[in-house]
N, C-alpha and C positions, 0 to 999 in steps of 0.2 A: 344162437339157435341153429345156424348152419353147422357149427361144430358138433352140437349134440345130435343132429340128424345123421352126421357122418359117424358118430360114435354108436348110434343105434344100428346103423347098417353094418358096421364092422363087427358088432357084437351080436349078430343074429343067432349064431349057434349057442352062445351063452344064454340068450333069452329063451331059446327053445329048450335048452337043458333045464333051466329053472322051471319052465312050465311042466316038463316031464316029471321033475322032482316034486311037483305039487304046489308050487307057488302060484298064488292067484294073480289075475291081471292087475288087480288093485295094488298088490304088494310090489309088483314089478314097476308099475307106474310111479308109486311112491318112492321107490329106490332111485329111479332115474331123476325124479324131481328133486329129491334130497341131494343127490350128487350135484345137480345143476346149481342149487342154491348155495351149497357149501363152496363150490368153485367160485361163484360170484362173490361171496363174502370174503374169501381169501384174496381175490383180486381187489376188492374194495379196501381191505386192510393194507395190502401192499401199496396201493395208490395213496392212501393216507400217510403211510410211512415215507414214501418218496416225495411228498409235497411238504413235509415238515421242514426241510432246510430252506424253503422259500418263505417261511413265516417271518414277517416283519420287513421284508424287502420292499423298497419303494422304487417305482419306475414312473416314467412320464411319457406323455405324447405331446409333441409340439404341433401347433397350428401355424403354418406360414402365412396364412391370410391375415390373421389378427395378431400374429406374433405373441401368442399366449401359450401357456403350457398347462396341461392337466396332469396332476400327479395321482398315482394309484398306490395304495399301501396294501400289500397282501397280508391278511390276518387269518390264520388258521386256528380256530378255536375247537375245543372238544365237541361242542354242539354241532359245528359244521362237519366234523369228522364222523360223528354218529349219524347225521343226516345222509352223508355220502355212503356210509356202509349200508344203511337201511335202503337207500335208493338202489345200490348194487344188488341187495337181496331181492328187492321187488323185481328188478330187471332179470335176475337169474331165474326167479320163479316163473315170470312171464315167458322168458326165452326157453325154458325147459319144459313148459307145459305141453306144447304140441309134440315135440319129440318123445316125451314120456308117454303120451297117449298113443303115438305110433308104435312104440315098443310094446305097450300093453295089448294092442290089437293084433299083433303078429300071431298067425296060426302056428301051432307047434310043428307040424310037418314041414311047412314052408320055411320056417326059421331054421330047422335042422338041415335042410337041403341047401340053403344059401352058403356060398363060399365067401 
């Protein structure tokens, strides 16, 4: 969300130019929200690809009080990856909603004057 707020403030002139060209507030909000969701999905897919080498690895934690060990087996299934990408998409939509609304509410002249 912080990154998208920074992007909105950096692209103030671009937003003002789009408004001058006739784009509606709703279309500007939709474009920023879509950008946020696409970036989140890309991050989710990259995260799934990075975790694939850990599939099937077993690790354990020892307890020195009882001298026992608990083993964990990492299992990455397609269902888990789909859930992860969907979660990333939801978080991207939630994180991009407020900055997109901020971009849509910018006044044309104020946006064009910002540096």
